[in-house]
C-alpha beads as a LAMMPS data file, in Angstrom:
LAMMPS data file: protein, C-alpha beads

333 atoms
332 bonds

1 atom types
1 bond types

-500.0 500.0 xlo xhi
-500.0 500.0 ylo yhi
-500.0 500.0 zlo zhi

Masses

1 110.0

Atoms # bond

1 1 1 -291.468 -210.393 420.846
2 1 1 -288.844 -207.211 421.186
3 1 1 -285.434 -207.888 419.012
4 1 1 -282.301 -208.142 420.710
5 1 1 -279.668 -205.633 419.751
6 1 1 -277.236 -206.880 417.944
7 1 1 -273.516 -207.881 419.617
8 1 1 -269.891 -208.094 418.614
9 1 1 -269.008 -211.428 419.333
10 1 1 -265.712 -212.399 419.819
11 1 1 -263.790 -215.837 419.374
12 1 1 -262.923 -215.285 423.422
13 1 1 -266.723 -216.520 424.112
14 1 1 -266.721 -219.247 422.532
15 1 1 -266.061 -223.064 423.989
16 1 1 -263.355 -225.193 421.935
17 1 1 -264.140 -228.642 422.928
18 1 1 -263.065 -231.542 420.886
19 1 1 -266.066 -234.414 419.776
20 1 1 -265.605 -238.190 420.022
21 1 1 -267.672 -240.986 419.969
22 1 1 -267.713 -244.021 422.184
23 1 1 -266.878 -247.581 420.403
24 1 1 -270.041 -250.252 421.523
25 1 1 -268.707 -253.493 423.044
26 1 1 -270.362 -256.773 423.359
27 1 1 -273.046 -256.187 426.436
28 1 1 -272.322 -258.487 429.313
29 1 1 -274.596 -260.920 430.613
30 1 1 -276.589 -258.423 432.646
31 1 1 -276.481 -255.854 430.229
32 1 1 -278.641 -258.204 427.700
33 1 1 -281.112 -258.743 430.348
34 1 1 -281.022 -255.115 431.278
35 1 1 -282.000 -254.218 427.498
36 1 1 -284.366 -256.925 427.510
37 1 1 -286.328 -255.874 430.505
38 1 1 -285.936 -252.378 429.655
39 1 1 -288.010 -252.634 426.394
40 1 1 -290.249 -254.956 428.147
41 1 1 -291.193 -252.512 430.953
42 1 1 -290.899 -249.544 428.608
43 1 1 -294.922 -249.071 429.070
44 1 1 -295.299 -250.007 432.659
45 1 1 -291.999 -248.211 433.998
46 1 1 -292.796 -244.433 432.907
47 1 1 -292.520 -240.888 434.961
48 1 1 -295.028 -239.286 435.647
49 1 1 -295.493 -237.712 432.539
50 1 1 -295.376 -240.527 429.878
51 1 1 -291.066 -240.179 429.456
52 1 1 -289.672 -243.567 429.283
53 1 1 -286.820 -245.508 428.008
54 1 1 -286.597 -246.563 424.296
55 1 1 -283.392 -248.296 424.755
56 1 1 -280.616 -249.388 426.621
57 1 1 -277.142 -249.779 424.690
58 1 1 -274.537 -251.214 426.908
59 1 1 -271.376 -250.373 426.031
60 1 1 -269.644 -252.558 428.533
61 1 1 -270.165 -254.182 431.962
62 1 1 -270.689 -251.020 433.256
63 1 1 -271.711 -248.545 430.480
64 1 1 -274.917 -247.962 429.328
65 1 1 -276.383 -245.514 426.964
66 1 1 -280.085 -244.790 427.377
67 1 1 -282.644 -242.968 424.900
68 1 1 -285.391 -241.462 426.737
69 1 1 -288.666 -239.967 425.220
70 1 1 -289.094 -236.995 426.853
71 1 1 -292.176 -235.226 426.313
72 1 1 -290.511 -232.457 428.416
73 1 1 -287.610 -232.318 425.570
74 1 1 -290.271 -232.890 422.988
75 1 1 -287.738 -235.406 421.661
76 1 1 -285.920 -238.418 422.688
77 1 1 -282.745 -237.196 424.802
78 1 1 -280.171 -239.599 425.482
79 1 1 -278.153 -240.153 429.035
80 1 1 -275.215 -241.945 429.571
81 1 1 -274.780 -244.022 432.901
82 1 1 -272.079 -246.237 434.739
83 1 1 -273.734 -248.815 437.389
84 1 1 -271.726 -249.493 440.383
85 1 1 -270.411 -252.969 441.448
86 1 1 -273.024 -255.277 441.970
87 1 1 -275.723 -253.492 440.233
88 1 1 -277.996 -255.650 437.927
89 1 1 -281.535 -255.842 437.031
90 1 1 -282.349 -257.821 439.858
91 1 1 -280.687 -256.116 442.535
92 1 1 -282.561 -255.807 445.809
93 1 1 -280.213 -252.616 447.077
94 1 1 -280.202 -248.888 445.812
95 1 1 -277.564 -246.994 445.350
96 1 1 -277.319 -243.196 445.175
97 1 1 -276.918 -240.972 442.054
98 1 1 -274.325 -238.324 440.765
99 1 1 -275.443 -236.015 437.900
100 1 1 -272.780 -235.307 436.028
101 1 1 -273.199 -232.470 433.488
102 1 1 -271.962 -231.404 430.060
103 1 1 -270.655 -228.164 429.004
104 1 1 -271.444 -225.808 425.823
105 1 1 -271.195 -227.401 421.999
106 1 1 -270.761 -230.537 423.395
107 1 1 -272.783 -233.846 424.393
108 1 1 -273.689 -236.583 427.013
109 1 1 -270.624 -238.571 426.330
110 1 1 -268.089 -235.855 426.855
111 1 1 -267.196 -237.036 431.103
112 1 1 -266.637 -240.402 429.540
113 1 1 -264.563 -238.840 426.848
114 1 1 -262.575 -236.188 428.458
115 1 1 -262.014 -237.448 432.186
116 1 1 -261.456 -240.475 434.449
117 1 1 -264.443 -240.983 435.644
118 1 1 -264.893 -244.555 434.894
119 1 1 -262.017 -245.785 436.566
120 1 1 -262.358 -243.239 439.597
121 1 1 -265.960 -244.467 440.277
122 1 1 -264.926 -248.759 439.165
123 1 1 -264.896 -249.350 443.114
124 1 1 -267.474 -246.825 444.379
125 1 1 -271.405 -247.405 445.399
126 1 1 -272.630 -244.630 443.095
127 1 1 -274.790 -244.255 440.144
128 1 1 -273.406 -242.049 437.784
129 1 1 -275.985 -240.323 435.262
130 1 1 -274.490 -238.100 432.367
131 1 1 -277.962 -236.576 430.715
132 1 1 -277.766 -234.501 427.831
133 1 1 -278.434 -231.176 427.857
134 1 1 -279.284 -230.307 424.439
135 1 1 -276.120 -228.627 421.829
136 1 1 -275.800 -225.547 423.968
137 1 1 -275.366 -227.546 427.095
138 1 1 -278.061 -225.443 429.130
139 1 1 -280.289 -227.453 431.162
140 1 1 -283.164 -225.139 431.228
141 1 1 -286.784 -224.867 430.217
142 1 1 -286.626 -222.206 426.710
143 1 1 -288.942 -219.783 426.298
144 1 1 -288.807 -220.175 422.294
145 1 1 -291.285 -217.713 421.736
146 1 1 -293.737 -219.085 424.255
147 1 1 -293.454 -222.366 423.653
148 1 1 -291.873 -223.338 427.003
149 1 1 -290.110 -225.984 425.735
150 1 1 -287.681 -228.013 425.170
151 1 1 -287.566 -227.899 428.787
152 1 1 -284.175 -229.963 429.663
153 1 1 -284.456 -228.935 433.472
154 1 1 -287.535 -230.942 434.115
155 1 1 -285.759 -233.881 431.764
156 1 1 -282.942 -233.831 433.933
157 1 1 -284.716 -233.404 437.317
158 1 1 -287.893 -235.167 437.029
159 1 1 -287.959 -237.561 434.392
160 1 1 -284.861 -238.913 434.464
161 1 1 -284.836 -239.390 438.598
162 1 1 -288.405 -241.029 437.954
163 1 1 -286.683 -243.555 435.767
164 1 1 -283.865 -244.208 437.610
165 1 1 -285.772 -244.745 440.703
166 1 1 -288.017 -247.176 439.073
167 1 1 -286.376 -248.842 436.883
168 1 1 -282.090 -248.814 437.691
169 1 1 -282.277 -249.415 441.591
170 1 1 -281.586 -245.252 442.309
171 1 1 -282.008 -244.317 445.745
172 1 1 -283.575 -241.674 447.623
173 1 1 -280.138 -239.633 447.470
174 1 1 -278.511 -237.374 444.554
175 1 1 -276.132 -234.376 443.781
176 1 1 -274.893 -232.819 440.947
177 1 1 -272.030 -231.289 439.118
178 1 1 -270.916 -229.790 436.080
179 1 1 -268.779 -228.079 434.121
180 1 1 -269.443 -224.560 432.410
181 1 1 -273.087 -224.260 431.420
182 1 1 -273.055 -228.120 433.644
183 1 1 -271.992 -225.770 436.300
184 1 1 -274.650 -223.104 435.553
185 1 1 -277.010 -226.144 435.804
186 1 1 -275.860 -228.093 438.610
187 1 1 -276.277 -224.340 441.226
188 1 1 -279.627 -223.732 439.016
189 1 1 -281.230 -226.700 439.693
190 1 1 -280.124 -227.077 442.763
191 1 1 -281.578 -223.677 443.636
192 1 1 -285.313 -224.170 441.807
193 1 1 -285.487 -227.519 443.690
194 1 1 -284.548 -226.947 447.220
195 1 1 -283.791 -230.139 448.503
196 1 1 -283.421 -232.197 446.007
197 1 1 -280.204 -232.479 445.537
198 1 1 -277.544 -233.023 448.824
199 1 1 -274.871 -231.219 446.809
200 1 1 -274.311 -229.194 443.865
201 1 1 -270.809 -228.265 442.318
202 1 1 -269.810 -225.601 439.672
203 1 1 -266.676 -226.090 437.662
204 1 1 -266.145 -222.857 435.914
205 1 1 -269.935 -222.334 435.778
206 1 1 -271.947 -218.947 434.803
207 1 1 -273.231 -218.284 437.958
208 1 1 -274.570 -214.320 437.017
209 1 1 -276.445 -214.304 433.722
210 1 1 -277.232 -211.058 434.589
211 1 1 -273.641 -209.760 435.235
212 1 1 -271.672 -207.285 432.893
213 1 1 -271.291 -208.901 429.425
214 1 1 -272.686 -212.440 431.160
215 1 1 -275.333 -211.911 428.663
216 1 1 -273.596 -212.038 425.367
217 1 1 -271.751 -214.844 426.278
218 1 1 -274.924 -216.809 426.463
219 1 1 -276.089 -215.154 423.120
220 1 1 -272.763 -216.386 421.898
221 1 1 -273.322 -219.752 422.825
222 1 1 -276.962 -219.922 421.329
223 1 1 -275.731 -218.265 418.214
224 1 1 -273.081 -220.795 417.625
225 1 1 -275.788 -223.565 417.234
226 1 1 -277.482 -221.439 414.751
227 1 1 -280.386 -220.518 417.383
228 1 1 -282.086 -217.148 418.249
229 1 1 -280.714 -216.146 421.514
230 1 1 -283.985 -214.616 422.208
231 1 1 -285.183 -218.430 421.994
232 1 1 -283.503 -219.038 425.507
233 1 1 -284.902 -216.451 427.889
234 1 1 -286.026 -213.844 425.328
235 1 1 -284.433 -210.398 425.940
236 1 1 -282.896 -209.481 429.052
237 1 1 -284.496 -206.262 429.473
238 1 1 -288.240 -207.069 427.940
239 1 1 -287.760 -210.429 429.754
240 1 1 -286.021 -209.314 433.013
241 1 1 -288.247 -211.247 435.447
242 1 1 -287.327 -214.353 433.490
243 1 1 -283.658 -213.928 433.308
244 1 1 -283.811 -213.467 437.014
245 1 1 -285.870 -216.449 437.845
246 1 1 -283.168 -218.793 435.887
247 1 1 -280.281 -216.553 437.609
248 1 1 -278.285 -218.531 440.079
249 1 1 -277.231 -215.382 441.917
250 1 1 -280.670 -214.002 442.457
251 1 1 -281.962 -217.593 443.655
252 1 1 -278.989 -218.113 445.812
253 1 1 -281.327 -218.148 448.860
254 1 1 -282.862 -221.425 447.908
255 1 1 -279.394 -223.122 448.142
256 1 1 -279.444 -222.990 451.852
257 1 1 -279.264 -226.761 453.135
258 1 1 -277.588 -227.639 450.147
259 1 1 -273.508 -228.692 450.100
260 1 1 -271.982 -226.003 447.768
261 1 1 -268.370 -226.641 445.886
262 1 1 -267.792 -223.420 443.274
263 1 1 -264.546 -223.697 441.602
264 1 1 -263.073 -221.035 439.087
265 1 1 -259.964 -219.946 437.505
266 1 1 -258.295 -216.721 436.998
267 1 1 -257.762 -217.461 433.352
268 1 1 -254.418 -217.730 431.331
269 1 1 -253.609 -215.639 428.085
270 1 1 -251.399 -217.280 425.520
271 1 1 -250.613 -220.667 425.710
272 1 1 -251.257 -223.564 424.000
273 1 1 -255.279 -222.395 424.431
274 1 1 -255.383 -219.014 424.337
275 1 1 -259.097 -218.744 423.671
276 1 1 -259.686 -221.033 426.696
277 1 1 -258.129 -218.873 428.919
278 1 1 -259.431 -215.608 427.907
279 1 1 -263.072 -217.232 428.638
280 1 1 -262.052 -218.322 431.800
281 1 1 -260.606 -215.093 433.048
282 1 1 -263.929 -213.466 431.512
283 1 1 -266.093 -215.421 433.834
284 1 1 -264.202 -214.710 437.018
285 1 1 -265.308 -211.203 437.754
286 1 1 -269.071 -213.111 437.551
287 1 1 -267.927 -215.799 440.250
288 1 1 -266.775 -213.221 442.223
289 1 1 -269.909 -211.144 442.221
290 1 1 -271.646 -214.843 443.693
291 1 1 -269.493 -215.464 446.168
292 1 1 -270.098 -211.649 447.196
293 1 1 -273.754 -212.872 447.377
294 1 1 -273.310 -216.005 449.134
295 1 1 -272.857 -213.868 453.120
296 1 1 -273.314 -216.651 455.545
297 1 1 -274.339 -219.453 453.158
298 1 1 -271.360 -222.045 453.681
299 1 1 -269.812 -223.198 450.572
300 1 1 -266.398 -224.978 449.493
301 1 1 -264.371 -222.478 447.235
302 1 1 -261.707 -223.447 444.865
303 1 1 -260.481 -219.877 443.418
304 1 1 -257.268 -220.243 441.256
305 1 1 -254.782 -218.676 439.488
306 1 1 -254.860 -219.353 436.111
307 1 1 -256.301 -221.916 434.673
308 1 1 -258.520 -222.600 431.006
309 1 1 -261.768 -223.271 430.375
310 1 1 -261.621 -226.608 429.455
311 1 1 -261.303 -230.213 430.690
312 1 1 -257.526 -229.667 432.060
313 1 1 -258.695 -227.662 434.613
314 1 1 -262.049 -229.594 435.566
315 1 1 -260.423 -232.836 435.811
316 1 1 -258.297 -231.560 438.785
317 1 1 -261.708 -229.729 440.552
318 1 1 -263.807 -232.623 440.150
319 1 1 -261.128 -234.632 442.278
320 1 1 -261.226 -231.735 444.567
321 1 1 -264.750 -231.930 444.831
322 1 1 -265.230 -235.258 445.441
323 1 1 -264.878 -235.379 449.501
324 1 1 -267.283 -233.310 449.206
325 1 1 -269.990 -234.882 446.766
326 1 1 -269.231 -238.043 448.389
327 1 1 -269.852 -237.061 451.625
328 1 1 -273.043 -235.722 450.382
329 1 1 -273.754 -239.317 448.669
330 1 1 -272.742 -240.865 451.988
331 1 1 -269.878 -242.626 450.516
332 1 1 -266.246 -242.784 451.614
333 1 1 -264.068 -239.846 449.966

Bonds

1 1 1 2
2 1 2 3
3 1 3 4
4 1 4 5
5 1 5 6
6 1 6 7
7 1 7 8
8 1 8 9
9 1 9 10
10 1 10 11
11 1 11 12
12 1 12 13
13 1 13 14
14 1 14 15
15 1 15 16
16 1 16 17
17 1 17 18
18 1 18 19
19 1 19 20
20 1 20 21
21 1 21 22
22 1 22 23
23 1 23 24
24 1 24 25
25 1 25 26
26 1 26 27
27 1 27 28
28 1 28 29
29 1 29 30
30 1 30 31
31 1 31 32
32 1 32 33
33 1 33 34
34 1 34 35
35 1 35 36
36 1 36 37
37 1 37 38
38 1 38 39
39 1 39 40
40 1 40 41
41 1 41 42
42 1 42 43
43 1 43 44
44 1 44 45
45 1 45 46
46 1 46 47
47 1 47 48
48 1 48 49
49 1 49 50
50 1 50 51
51 1 51 52
52 1 52 53
53 1 53 54
54 1 54 55
55 1 55 56
56 1 56 57
57 1 57 58
58 1 58 59
59 1 59 60
60 1 60 61
61 1 61 62
62 1 62 63
63 1 63 64
64 1 64 65
65 1 65 66
66 1 66 67
67 1 67 68
68 1 68 69
69 1 69 70
70 1 70 71
71 1 71 72
72 1 72 73
73 1 73 74
74 1 74 75
75 1 75 76
76 1 76 77
77 1 77 78
78 1 78 79
79 1 79 80
80 1 80 81
81 1 81 82
82 1 82 83
83 1 83 84
84 1 84 85
85 1 85 86
86 1 86 87
87 1 87 88
88 1 88 89
89 1 89 90
90 1 90 91
91 1 91 92
92 1 92 93
93 1 93 94
94 1 94 95
95 1 95 96
96 1 96 97
97 1 97 98
98 1 98 99
99 1 99 100
100 1 100 101
101 1 101 102
102 1 102 103
103 1 103 104
104 1 104 105
105 1 105 106
106 1 106 107
107 1 107 108
108 1 108 109
109 1 109 110
110 1 110 111
111 1 111 112
112 1 112 113
113 1 113 114
114 1 114 115
115 1 115 116
116 1 116 117
117 1 117 118
118 1 118 119
119 1 119 120
120 1 120 121
121 1 121 122
122 1 122 123
123 1 123 124
124 1 124 125
125 1 125 126
126 1 126 127
127 1 127 128
128 1 128 129
129 1 129 130
130 1 130 131
131 1 131 132
132 1 132 133
133 1 133 134
134 1 134 135
135 1 135 136
136 1 136 137
137 1 137 138
138 1 138 139
139 1 139 140
140 1 140 141
141 1 141 142
142 1 142 143
143 1 143 144
144 1 144 145
145 1 145 146
146 1 146 147
147 1 147 148
148 1 148 149
149 1 149 150
150 1 150 151
151 1 151 152
152 1 152 153
153 1 153 154
154 1 154 155
155 1 155 156
156 1 156 157
157 1 157 158
158 1 158 159
159 1 159 160
160 1 160 161
161 1 161 162
162 1 162 163
163 1 163 164
164 1 164 165
165 1 165 166
166 1 166 167
167 1 167 168
168 1 168 169
169 1 169 170
170 1 170 171
171 1 171 172
172 1 172 173
173 1 173 174
174 1 174 175
175 1 175 176
176 1 176 177
177 1 177 178
178 1 178 179
179 1 179 180
180 1 180 181
181 1 181 182
182 1 182 183
183 1 183 184
184 1 184 185
185 1 185 186
186 1 186 187
187 1 187 188
188 1 188 189
189 1 189 190
190 1 190 191
191 1 191 192
192 1 192 193
193 1 193 194
194 1 194 195
195 1 195 196
196 1 196 197
197 1 197 198
198 1 198 199
199 1 199 200
200 1 200 201
201 1 201 202
202 1 202 203
203 1 203 204
204 1 204 205
205 1 205 206
206 1 206 207
207 1 207 208
208 1 208 209
209 1 209 210
210 1 210 211
211 1 211 212
212 1 212 213
213 1 213 214
214 1 214 215
215 1 215 216
216 1 216 217
217 1 217 218
218 1 218 219
219 1 219 220
220 1 220 221
221 1 221 222
222 1 222 223
223 1 223 224
224 1 224 225
225 1 225 226
226 1 226 227
227 1 227 228
228 1 228 229
229 1 229 230
230 1 230 231
231 1 231 232
232 1 232 233
233 1 233 234
234 1 234 235
235 1 235 236
236 1 236 237
237 1 237 238
238 1 238 239
239 1 239 240
240 1 240 241
241 1 241 242
242 1 242 243
243 1 243 244
244 1 244 245
245 1 245 246
246 1 246 247
247 1 247 248
248 1 248 249
249 1 249 250
250 1 250 251
251 1 251 252
252 1 252 253
253 1 253 254
254 1 254 255
255 1 255 256
256 1 256 257
257 1 257 258
258 1 258 259
259 1 259 260
260 1 260 261
261 1 261 262
262 1 262 263
263 1 263 264
264 1 264 265
265 1 265 266
266 1 266 267
267 1 267 268
268 1 268 269
269 1 269 270
270 1 270 271
271 1 271 272
272 1 272 273
273 1 273 274
274 1 274 275
275 1 275 276
276 1 276 277
277 1 277 278
278 1 278 279
279 1 279 280
280 1 280 281
281 1 281 282
282 1 282 283
283 1 283 284
284 1 284 285
285 1 285 286
286 1 286 287
287 1 287 288
288 1 288 289
289 1 289 290
290 1 290 291
291 1 291 292
292 1 292 293
293 1 293 294
294 1 294 295
295 1 295 296
296 1 296 297
297 1 297 298
298 1 298 299
299 1 299 300
300 1 300 301
301 1 301 302
302 1 302 303
303 1 303 304
304 1 304 305
305 1 305 306
306 1 306 307
307 1 307 308
308 1 308 309
309 1 309 310
310 1 310 311
311 1 311 312
312 1 312 313
313 1 313 314
314 1 314 315
315 1 315 316
316 1 316 317
317 1 317 318
318 1 318 319
319 1 319 320
320 1 320 321
321 1 321 322
322 1 322 323
323 1 323 324
324 1 324 325
325 1 325 326
326 1 326 327
327 1 327 328
328 1 328 329
329 1 329 330
330 1 330 331
331 1 331 332
332 1 332 333
């Protein structure tokens, strides 16, 4: 594989996200039952490729961390799930599903750690799932020297979905939203799988991966995790076809029929988070390029002055997008 030329990386292209951990609480009655059901039914309730729930750890009466044995990832991958009011292992009804995707250098706990999503959805009839996308937070199929693995897109779109429907009372409707690299994932997965998601929302996502300087930013994300940038999609020139196939900008026509919410700030300089402000501003031109490619494709767009590339901006953007997401899921806003 051709070697990618060395590139100067600056602090402006790194993400400074806090880390945290959840504290396990005593499992409620239905949680204990669910854990036993999941363990006992793991062999029976599997995805088509053999993916299965290895364990379910209830943190409270709504929050459960699933460990999923994933052939697509080639490892065990975690998912945090919030169940709606009235959910139980023996429920006879189903619920729509909202995927919330992590950003780079974070993990599947980020949405519950950094936002009010637990309280926000406490009285809403929706299953919320927050799947891992690995340390880079890029939910894609990695080239990885021709191994085509790990494949976090297949894990999230296919394996997890089949397990949710077979084990956890997911219905037939789902929507997806994500921050940063998760915003990329939300739009890209909707484009790769037309009709799979009723809506897709991106908050400060990378929506044109081949726009000027975007490959360097993507390289920086991969390098920060001590991985070879070529292991993602290969060299942008030598593997141009793969970069195009995994570029939301180039696949935008496939988003017809999917409700879209797209938000991006112009960024700030200085302040308490100068790195986040500069990174947000560096993503703004590629966001404009994506909007220019939409043509007549309808989208709800929130392009705002200022903003930083972190949760202080994204929490509010999620709230703004909720009416569109709720409508796509058949829920009141």
